[in-house]
N, C-alpha and C positions, 0 to 999 in steps of 0.2 A: 428760679432764682437760686444762686448758690450761697450757702451760709458757711462761714468758717467759724467753728465753735471752739471754745476753750483756748483761744490764742490771745495772749496779752501783747500789747505794743511794747517792744523792747528795742532800744536804740543801742547798737554795738558801740562799746567804748572801752577804754582801758580800765581795769579793775572791775568793781561791782557795776553791773549794768543797771540802767534806770528801770523802774517798774511803774506801771500806771495803776493808781488806786481804783478799786471798784466799790469802795465804801468811804463814808466820811471818817476823818481822823483828826481829833483835836491835837494840836502840837504845843509843846512847852519848851522853855529854855533848858530845863534839866529833867531827868527821868522822874515822872510822876509830879512834876511841878505845876504851877498855875498855868492854865491855858492861855496862849497868846493869840489863838485863832483856830480856824478849822480848815483843813485841807478837804476838798470835795472830790467825789468820784470823777476820774478823768485827769486828776493832777499827776504829774510825773515826778517821781522822787528817786534819789540815788541813795540806797541804804549804806550805812557805815557800821560803826561799832554798836554793840548791844549791851544792855545791863538790866537784869531783873525783869525780863519780859518787855522791856522798852528798847527801841532801836532809834539811833540817830539817823536822820535823813537830810539830804541837801535838796533844795528846791529853788526855783526861780520863776519869774513872771514879770508882768507889766502892771504898773499902777499909774494913775494920773499924777503928773508931776506936782500938781497943786495939793495933793494929799500928803506930800512928804515935807519934812522939815530937817534942818541941820542937826547932826548928832555926832558925838565923839566919845563913845563908851563901848566896852566889850568888843572892840574891833569893828564896829559899825560906823558908817558915816551918814546915815539917813534914818529918820524915824517917821512912823506913820502917825499923822496928826488926828485922824478922824476914826472913831469906832465904826466898824462895819465896812471899812474900805475893801474893795474887791481886788484880788490879784487875778490877772487874766493871762491866758496862754499867749496871746498876741494883743497888740493894741486894739481895743474894741472887740476882742475875741471872746471865747468861752471863759466863764468864771471858773477858776481852779482853787480859790481859797477865799475865806472871809477873814479879815484881819482886825485885831483889836487896836485901840490907840496905844501909842508909846512902844510899839514893837520895832526893834532895830533891824536894819538891812544894810547890805553893801550895794551902792549904786553902780549901775553899768551904763550902757549907752542910752541916749535920749533920742526919741523919735517924735517930732511934733510936740504934742502936749502930754506924751507918755514917757516914762522912765523904766528901764529894766532893772530889777532888783533881785537879790539872792541872799540866802542865809541857810543855816542848818538848824534843826530843832529835833526834839524827841517825840515820838509817837508810840502808841501801843503796837507791839510787834504783830498782834493778831490782825491789824488793819492792812498789813501787806499781803498782796497776792503771792502765791508760791513763786519763788525765783525760778527762772528757766534753767534747769540743770541739764547738762549734756547727756545724751543717751549713750551709755557705755556698752550696753549689750542688748540682745534681743532683736527681733525683726523690725524692719521699718514699717511694715504693714501688720495691723492686728485686726482681729474680729471680736466683736462683743458676743460673749457666750450666753448671756442672760440679760433680761431687762434690767437696766441700771440707771441710777440717778446721774444727772449731769451737774457739775459745779464749776464755777468760774475760778476757783482756787483749790489747792490741795486740801481736802477735808472741809471745804466750805459748805455753806447751805445749798440745798438743791435748787437748781435753776431750770429744771426740766428732766426729761428721761429719754433714754434711747433703747430701742428694742434689740433683742438678740439677732445676730446675723448681720448687723451693720458693720462695715469695715471702715478703717481710718488709718491715717499715717501718724506714727509716733513723732511727737515734737519734743517731749521731755518726760522725765520721771522724777517724782519727789514725794517722800513720806508715804510710800505705799500707794500712790496714785500715779496714773499715766496720763499725760496730757496728749490728746489726740486731735487731729484736724479732720473734720467730717465735711463731706459735700452732700447736701441734701436738697431736695426740691420741695417747695411748699406752695400752696395756692396763692395767686396774686391777691386774693381777697383778705388774706391774713397778714399782709405786710404793708408798710408804708414808709416813705422816705423820712429822714430826719430833717426837720425844718430849722435852719440856722437862725431864723427870725424869732424863734421862741426863746424867751429869757429863762435861764435856770440858775439856781444858786443865789437868788436875790432874797434878802431878808425884808421883813416888814419895816424895820428902821430905815433901810435904804430907800424904800418906796416912799415913805412919809417925808424923808429929808429932801427928796427931789421930785415933787409931783409932776412938774412939767416934762420931765424925762420919761416917766413911766405911764402916765395916763394915756390910754389908747394902745398900749403895748400888750402883746400876748405873753403871759407868764405861765410857767409850769410849777405848781406847788403840790407837795404832799400834805394832806390834811387829815384830820380826824372828824368823822361825821358825828354831829350831836343831834340835830333835829331838822325837820322841814317846818318852815314858818311862813307867815304872810306879812308883808310890809305894812307898817302903820305910820302915823304922822311923825313918830320919833326918828324915822329913817327916810328923810325926804330924798335921799340919793337913789332910792328904789321906788318905782311907781307904786302908789297906794294899792294894796291888795295883791301885789305881785308875789309869786312864790319864790322863796330863796332858801338856801341851805345855811344853817348855823353850823360852823365848823371851827375847830381849833387848828392853829398853825400860822404860817407854814412850819411843819415839824422840823426840828424839835423845839421851836419857839412856843411859848405858852399863851400867846394872844389868840384873838378870834378873827375869822374871815367870813364875810357874807358872800355867798355864791348865788347870783341871780340865775334862775332856771326858766327857760321858755316853757309855755304851757304844754307844748307838744312833747316835752321831755320829762315832765313831772312824774309820770307813772314809773319811770325808770328808777326813781329814787325812793319810791314809797316802801320798797322792801329792804332798803339799806339798813343793816344792823347798827345800832347805836355804838359809838366809841370805836368803830372799826376805821382803819386807815385806808385812804384811797388817794390817787393822784389825778389832778385835773389840769387842764389848760383853760385859761380864761383871759378875757380882755379886761384890763384894769379900768373900771368905770370911775372910781374915786379912791384916793389913797387914805381917806378917813371919812367918817360920817360926821354929821353936825355936832353930835354930842359925845361921840366915842372915837378913839384912835383905831377904828376898825376899817380895813380896806374892803372895797366892794368889787368883786369880779363878776363879769358876765360870762356865763359858761360857754366854752367853745367845744370841749370834748372831755370825756373821761378817759384818761390814758391807762389807768389801772384801777379796776373796781376792787372793793374791799373783799378780803378773803371770807368765805362762809364761816 
């Protein structure tokens, strides 16, 4: 299998090219203003002017037409009516932002029950990946001279490492870093396809607000492990005596999530360190319990185990 590393999706266009976010970024009307929502990894933005470590970005996407109301302020002609409304890349596509109520947008085309919207807002400049800068000098091919960390943006956190002697093609240079494209072989046993049926970027509030839509769906959430527990009469949604994980999340939300674990997988969690973060996929069994607004997931897989 060939892997292209350190390459961001960039769409050629006049002026500043779009960038794809690799981390969450809260957006506001003005630099360091009150948050209007959160752009998620995978959201495509077009950077503009900057001020005091903040940068203005333009973005667009699709929202349910029913989630919009009329508006006539600040140059916008539509407003989001419901807190937690999702902005999607395409109708029914991947979620690229979570929107607060009363956020203004410009309406575009309508398609079925969906409307395309767009606006600009301010985010922390650190949330942007390094822009693709043209290579003005140096060879097209380079060789790594010593074991080195890999990062998805110039100066970003490590995402892996590469050994000395590996060669690659130069894509761009920025801030003392060189973006290279590597072709590597890895065992089939360590890779898997991305399942478009898995829901990502969904909040607890969205799940509770629309149980019929989410019950039975597979969702991916990043959680904070608290403890292993046994179900009692206060949690009738979980079979009595069944092992479940008490977790916080989905992060950065402050609520709790119960993750039901099959008996064959319990041993895997007995060594989990408390308060460590991990990512799971689970089937939504219930959006709340009888006495608490806590969703119940049935474990499907651990996508990312907690760091030691």
